[in-house]
Structures are given as structure tokens and as C-alpha cells.
C-alpha positions in Angstrom: 0.0 0.0 0.0 1.5 3.3 -1.0 1.6 6.3 1.4 0.0 8.5 -1.2 -3.3 6.7 -0.9 -3.6 7.5 2.8 -5.6 10.6 3.9 -3.4 13.4 5.2 -2.9 13.2 9.0 -4.5 15.9 11.0 -2.7 18.5 13.1 -3.8 16.8 16.3 -2.6 13.4 15.2 0.8 14.7 14.2 1.1 16.7 17.5 0.2 13.6 19.6 2.7 11.5 17.7 5.4 14.1 18.2 4.7 14.3 22.0 4.8 10.5 22.1 8.2 10.4 20.4 9.5 13.2 22.7 8.5 11.5 25.9 9.3 7.9 24.9 11.8 6.3 27.3 13.8 5.0 24.3 14.7 8.5 23.0 17.1 10.9 24.6 14.4 13.6 25.0 12.2 11.0 26.7 14.9 10.1 29.2 15.5 13.9 29.9 11.8 14.3 30.3 11.5 11.4 32.8 14.4 12.7 34.8 12.9 16.3 34.9 9.6 14.9 35.9 11.1 12.9 38.8 13.0 16.0 40.0 9.9 18.3 39.8 7.8 15.7 41.6 10.4 15.5 44.5 10.6 19.3 44.6 6.8 19.7 44.8 6.6 17.0 47.5 9.2 18.9 49.6 7.5 22.2 49.1 4.1 20.7 50.0 5.5 19.5 53.3 7.4 22.7 54.1 5.7 25.0 56.7 7.6 28.0 55.4 6.4 27.5 51.8 2.8 26.8 53.0 2.9 30.0 55.1 4.3 32.1 52.2 1.9 30.7 49.6 -1.0 31.1 51.9 -0.1 34.7 52.6 0.2 35.4 48.8 -3.2 33.8 48.2 -4.8 35.7 51.1 -3.5 39.0 49.8 -4.8 38.2 46.3 -8.3 37.4 47.7 -8.3 40.6 49.8 -7.2 42.6 46.7 -10.1 41.1 44.7 -12.6 41.9 47.5 -11.3 45.5 47.7 -11.4 45.9 43.9 -15.0 44.6 43.8 -16.0 47.0 46.6 -14.5 49.9 44.7 -16.3 48.9 41.5 -19.6 48.7 43.4 -19.1 52.1 45.0 -18.3 53.7 41.6 -21.5 52.1 40.1 -23.6 53.2 43.1 -22.2 56.8 42.7 -23.5 56.6 39.1 -26.8 55.3 40.4 -26.4 52.0 38.5 -27.3 48.7 40.0 -24.5 46.6 41.4 -24.2 42.8 41.6 -25.1 42.7 45.3 -28.2 44.7 44.7 -29.2 42.4 41.9 -28.6 39.3 44.1 -30.7 40.8 46.9 -33.5 41.6 44.5 -33.3 38.1 43.0 -33.6 36.6 46.5 -36.6 38.8 47.3 -38.3 37.8 44.1 -37.6 34.1 44.8 -39.1 34.5 48.3 -42.1 36.3 46.9 -42.6 33.5 44.3 -42.6 30.9 47.1 -45.2 32.9 49.1 -47.4 33.3 46.0 -47.1 29.5 45.4 -48.1 28.8 49.0 -51.0 31.2 48.8 -52.2 29.6 45.6 -52.1 26.2 47.2 -54.1 27.4 50.2 -56.7 29.1 48.0 -57.0 25.9 46.0 -57.7 24.0 49.2 -60.3 26.6 50.3 -62.1 26.3 47.0 -62.2 22.5 47.2 -63.6 22.7 50.8 -66.2 25.2 49.8 -67.3 23.0 46.8 -67.5 20.0 49.1 -69.5 22.0 51.6 -71.9 23.3 48.9 -72.4 19.7 47.5 -73.0 18.5 51.0 -75.6 21.2 51.7 -77.3 20.5 48.4 -77.6 16.8 49.1 -79.0 17.3 52.6 -81.5 19.8 51.1 -82.7 17.3 48.7 -83.0 14.6 51.4 -85.0 16.9 53.7 -88.1 17.5 51.7 -89.6 20.8 52.7 -93.4 21.2 52.5 -94.5 22.4 49.1 -95.1 26.1 49.0 -98.2 27.5 47.6 -97.7 29.5 44.4 -98.0 33.2 45.0 -100.4 34.9 42.6 -98.9 37.8 40.9 -100.9 40.9 40.3 -100.3 42.7 37.2 -100.7 46.4 36.9 -100.9 47.2 40.6 
């Protein structure tokens, strides 16, 4: 089978084949890669167990989070100064609408129950009325023209 009859290999296939060749333990680059990977793994293990590194990285993360909070507060104050809604206002409004929706749903359910009870009571009173036969009333004569 000639190579010209094969469809051209895609970029992804060629890239994966190159990565496989570069990381293969039989090649020089693969042996270098394996050695570098072992060294980096040992280094990251030592850093992960080091209290000093953990304290430093925790402090950097804490400062980053505090900076993000301050930046968001500044953005909200600027938007409020322009009388524009901020994300915290939108979230509060969304919560209020959600609570209102739950209340309307509960009220609707209660009204449905009341309607059912009234219908049952009405049917019950109609059936007792038909069971208790009242004496027939005499027809009232109507006078026309008086």
C-alpha cells in the first residue's frame, strides 16, 4: 500500500505522535523528560510539606483574595455613585423575588384547598336539602298592573 493513498494526517494526530516520540523512554528527550519529571515531583513534594512554603503561599493567596474583594467594593461604590445597580443589589432583588414567588405559590395552594372545601360543603348542603323535603309552598299569585 502506498503512502500517497492514505488521507493526510490531521494536526492533532501529528502533534500527539510528536509528543509520544519526545516523551518515549527510548529516546534521549524521553529520558531527559522522565528525569525532569522525577525531579519536579520530588521538589513539589518537599514544598508541599514545608511549613515555610505553605505560610508564604497562603499569605500570597490571602493578599490576592483581599485585593479582589477591595477591587470589587471599589467597583460597586463607583457604580452606586453613578446610580447604577451593582451585583449585590441584583442578588438581593433576586432573593426577594424568589421568596415572593414561594409565598405566591403557597397562597395559591391554600386558595385551591379553600375552593375545594367550599365546593364539598356546597355539594353536602345540596344533598342534605334534597334529602330533607320541605313542604311544598303554595304559588303566589302575581298581580299585574298594581
